[in-house]
N, C-alpha and C positions, 0 to 999 in steps of 0.2 A: 503494500499499500503505500509505504514511503517513497518508493521509486515512482509510484504512478502520479503522486502529488508534486514531485519534483520536476517530472519530464511532461505532464500534460494535464490539461483540464478536460474532463469528459463532459459532453453536453448531456442536456436531460434526457435523451434519446440514449437508453443502454447500449452498450457494446455488444455484440453478438456472442452468443455462448461459445460457438464453434469459431475456428479461423476463418476470416473474411475470405470470400473466394472471388468477389466481383466487388474493385476498390476504385474510387475515383479520387485523386488527388487534386487537391486546390491550392497547390504551390509548388513552383518549379523545385524549390529544396526538398519538399516531401516526395516528389517525383525520383529525384535522385536517390533518395534514401531507399524507396523501394527497389531500385537498382541495385544498390550498394547491397541490399538483403537477399538478393537473388530472387526477387518476387515480383519481375515485372508482368510475368504472366499472369498476374492477378488484377493487373491494371486495365481496366475497362474504359477510363476517361482521364484526361489531364487538363489542368487550366495552363494555357499558354502564358508565357512572359520571358521573353528571350530566345535565344537559340534552343532547340530541343536537343538533347542527346539523340545519336544515331539509332539507338535501340528503341526508341519512343515514336520513331517517325510514323508509324502505323496506327498509333493508338488514337481514337477519336479524341477530339477537342471539345471542351464543353464551355469555351469562351476564353476571354483573355483577362490577364491580371487586372482585378478591379471590378469585373462583372461576369457574373455567370449565366450562361443561356440554360435557364433551368429546365426548360423543356427538353432540352437535349440530355441534360443531367438524369432526369426522372427517366427518360426513354431506355437508359443504359442499366436500369434496375440494379443499382449497387446496392451491397450489403455493409458496405463501410465507406464512408467519406472521411479523408483525410483534410483538415483544414487549419492553415495558418491564418489567425485572426483578421490582419489587415488585408488580407488577399481578396476579400468580397466584402461588400457593404453589410452593416447589422441587419438591414432588412432582409437581406438573402440569407444571412446566417438564421435568421428567426424563422424563415421559410421552411429551412431545411429540417428545423425541429418539428415544425407544425406538421411535415409531412411523415414523420416518424422515421426518417432514416437515421440509422446509427452514424454518430459523428465523433471522431477523435480530433478535439481541439488541441493543437501543439504549439506552444510559444517559447521560445527560449531566450534568455538574456545572460547566461552563463555557459560556459563551456562543458562544465561537468554536468549540466542539463541537458545538453546536447548530447552527451555519451549516454545518459540514461534513457533518452529519447529513442536511440536505436534499439534497446531493449522493449520499451512499450510497444513501438510500431511493430517490432518482430513477433512479439508476442499477440498482437491482434490480428497478423497476417499468415500466421503458422510459420514464422521463421525464427523462433525463440533462440535456438542455438546460433544462427548467424549474426542476432541481434547482440547476444552476449560477447560474441567474439569481436565483431565491431567496436564495441563499447571499450573492451579491453584493449584493443589496438590503440584506439583514440587516446586513451588515458595515458597508455605508456608512451606513445607520440608526444603529447603536451608535456609529460614530465621530463622527456629528454631536451625538448626546446627550452624549457624553463631552465634546466640546468646549464645548458650550453649559453643561453643569451641573457639571463638576469645580470643588471647592473647594481652596485651599489647606490648609486644615483642614477634613476631612470631620467632617459632623455624626453623633454617636453616635446610632444607629437601635436600636430594640428592635422586631422583628417579632413579633407575637402570633398564633400559629395558632389557639390555644384557650385559653379562660379558666380553666377548672374540669375537671381540673388544667391548670396553666398549662404551655403548650408554645411553642417558638420554632424557629429555623432555626439549623442549624450552618453553619459556614464551607464546608462542602463542597457545600451546596445551592445550585443555580443562581439562585435569587432574592436569595442573600446577595450575589453580583456584580451583579444589577441594582440593588441598592441603593448600591452603589459607582459604577455608571455614573450615578447621581442625585447623587452628590456626599456620599453617606453612607457609614458603616462599621457594620457588623452588630456590636454590643455583644458578641454570644456568637460571633464568628468564629472563635475559638480551638477550639470544641468539633467533635468530628468526627462526630458523630451527625448524620443529616439532619435530624431533629426531635426534639431533647432536651427533656426535662421540666426545667423549672427553678423555683426558689422566688422568692416576693415579695422575700425578702432579697437574693437573687443579683441581681435586677433594681436593687432600691435601692443597691446596692455598685457597680454599673457605672453608675448615674445616666445613662440615655439623654436626649438632647435631644430625640428625637423617638420616638414611639410609634404604630406602625402596627398596627391590627386589622380584622378583618372587619365590625364593626358600630359604630355609636354607642354602644350598650348596654354593649358590652365596654369600649370607651375610658371611658366615665362611671366605672366602677369605679375607675379610676386616681385620681380626684379625691379618694379617701381618703388619697392619700400627696402631700401638697401640697410636700414637700420634694424630689420630682423635678424636674429641669430641665425635663422636656418639660411637666410640669404647670404649673409656673410660666410657661412661655414661650407656652402655649395650643398647643404641637405635638403634640396628640393627634387623629391624622388616620386617616380611613377609608381602607381601601385602595381605591382608585377604579376597578379593573378586575380582576376575579377570573381573566382570562385571564393574570396574572402567574404562576399556579400550574400552567399548561398550556404546558410548554415544546414551542412550536411557531412558526411565523412570525408569528402574530396576537401572539405575546409582545412584538415590538417595539413595538406601538401600547400594549400595557399598561404597559411600561416608560416609554414616553413621557408618559403619563398621571400615572404615579407621579412623575416628575421634575417635571411642571408643580405636582403638588400640594405636593411639599416644598418647592420653590422659592418657592411663593406663600403658605407658612406664616409666621407673625408671626416 
C-alpha cells in the first residue's frame, strides 16, 4: 500500500482485479513505460504528443496532448486507462470516471517515486517482475550518478523551458531533482509551480553559474547579460537529451548525459 501511495493516485473507478489486457495511455511517458515493461502488446490506444517510438506507430491515436477524442477512446473498450493529470483537461478526467473505466492516475515529482511507478504500472498490466527489475536498475543507476557527480558546493543552475516569455522549472518538478543528481541546484527551487514564468531581472538577481536551454539560439540571447556568472564562465549549455522531460526509465540515460555535460563545462 505504501508503494501505491508513493507512486500513484487511483481514481474512484477501481482497478481491475485481473491484469489489464486493453490499455490506453494518456501520456507519452506512460506509453514509454509500457514499452519498457515489455507490455506494448496490451496498448490499444495512445495520446499523441511529440514523436512516437517506432514500436507504437501502428497503435490507434485517441487524440493529442491536452485533448482526448473521447468517442475514439470508448470505441477501443479499454479495461485500464493510464493517466498523467496534466495530459487532459479536468472535465475529461471526470468523464472517464463517469463512464466507469478503471483509471490509474500517475504523477511524479521525485525520482524515487518514478521508480515506484514502474512497479505500480507493472502490477496493473501483468508485468510485476519487469516492474520490479526496472525499479531496481533505475535506483542503482541514480545511486551511481549521485556518487560520481555530487559536489560539496552545488552549481547554481537555471533551466530555461522557453525564452519568450521566459519559463523555468519550480522545485517540485522532477527535472529539478535530476539537476541535483548532477551536482547542481535549481536557482528557482523555492517556487512551487511546475513551470513558472520569471523575469530577466529575477534571473540576474539569482546569478546562475549554469544556464540550460533547449537550443543554442536561446542560449546565445544570454550573451546580452555578461554580468551573469554562467556567461562569464562559458557555462551556457544545451540540454543534451529531451528525454529528460519524459518521466520513464529512459530518463536515467538522459540524466546521465546531463551530468556528463555539466561536468565537462568550463
